[in-house]
N, C-alpha and C positions, 0 to 999 in steps of 0.2 A: 674523630676530629671535633674539637670544641672551639667555639668562637664566642668569647665574652660570656661564658657560662652556659651557652646553648650547645646542645649536641646536634650538629648539622645533619647527621645521618637520620636521627629521629625526626627532625623538622621536615626533611625531604620526604621521609616515609609517610608521615602524617598528612602532608600536603597532597601527596599522590593518592592516599586513601580517600581523603575528602573530595578531591577532584573526581575520582572514579565514582564515588557515591553520588555526587552531584550529577554526573553524566547519566547514570542509571535512572535517577529520578526524572531527569529532563526527558530522556527517551520514553519512559513510561507515560509521562504527562502529555508529551507531544503525540504519542500514538493514541492515547485515549481521546485527545481532542480531534485528531484526524478521523478516527473511527466514529466518534459522535457526530461530527459534521457530515461524514459520508453516509451514515445511516439515517439521521433525522432530517437532513437537508440535501437530498441527492441532486436537486437542480442547481443549488448553489455550488456544490462540489464539482458538478459537471462543468460549470462556467470556469471555475478555478483551473480545472484540468485543461480545458480548451485554451485558456490564456497562457498556461505553462507551455503547451505545445507551440502556440504562436510565437512566444518569446524564444523558444528553442530554435524555431525555423528562422527567425530574424537573426539570431546570434550566429548560427552555423551557415545560413544561406542555403540550406538543403531543402529540397522539395520532398514532402512526405506523400507517400502513395495514397494514404487514406486522408480524407478531408478532416481538418481539425475543427470545422465549424458545424458539426452535426447538431441537430436539434436535441436539446436535453430531454424533451418529451416526445421522442420519435415513436411513431405508431408501430404497433406490433404487426400491422398489416404489411409493412414493408419488409418484414423478416421472411426469409426463405427457409422453410422447414428442412430442406436438404442441407443447408449450410449451418444448421444449429449446432452449437457446441455441446459436447456431452457433459451431463451433470456428474456422471460417474468418474470421468477423467478429471474434471475439476475437483471433485471430492478427494480422489486419490492423490492428486498433486498437492492439494491443500493439506492433507493428512501427513504425507511423507516429506515434502519439501516446501510447505507453505510458509515456513519461517523465513525463507529466502525470496518470497514473493512469486514463486512459480505459478501459483493459481491465478494471481492477478495478471501476470504476463499472458497466461493461456486465455483468459477472458478479455484480453486486449486493453486492460487498464494499465497502460505503460507507466504513467507517472506514479500511480499507487504502487505498482510492482517495484519500481525503482526506490521509492521511499521505504517500502517494506523491506527491501533487500538491505538498504543502508542501515535501517534500525533493527535488522535481524528479527523481524516479527514482534518487536517490542517485548522482548523477554517472554514470548509465548502468548501474550494477551491478544494481540492482533491476529495471530495464527488461530487461536481458539474461536474468536469472533467470526472470522471468515469461514472456518470449518463449520460452525453452526449455521451461518447464513446459507452456505452452499447446500448443506444437508437438508435444511428446512425449505429450500426452494425460493428464498427471499432475494437471492443475488442473480441478476441477469448479466449478459455480456455487455460490453461497452456500447454496443449499438442499441441497447434496450430490448434486445430479443430474448425470449425465454430460452433456457437451456433445455436440451433434449432430456426428457424424463426417463432415464434408463438406470436410475439408482434403486 
């Protein structure tokens, strides 16, 4: 089908191609930004996460079992070693299904897990960063407690 000298099929095909390319670049850049802020400024990222939970509570009217106003710099003295999350479990979840945010959900980073799920691990970039963070022991659970060192 042509319209005033333009092939509509080719125009639609090119438009979809550039839209897809734009979305991939957008996802990669957004994931890099989220990862950068989460790694370099954890206290700022924690505040963002808490505000997202509070907004969700206001929107849905649901009461969340866990408090959304935890201290960003919670002391590790408050952590019970019997309740520590397993580093091996987090590592295996990150390796096999980390692209869908399973490792972040396991560590109770609900908002990050949801974003990672929606972005599908940012084409493997965020998956790789989380995998390295868990393997190196740099990533704690959402309460700020160390993971059980069973790796």
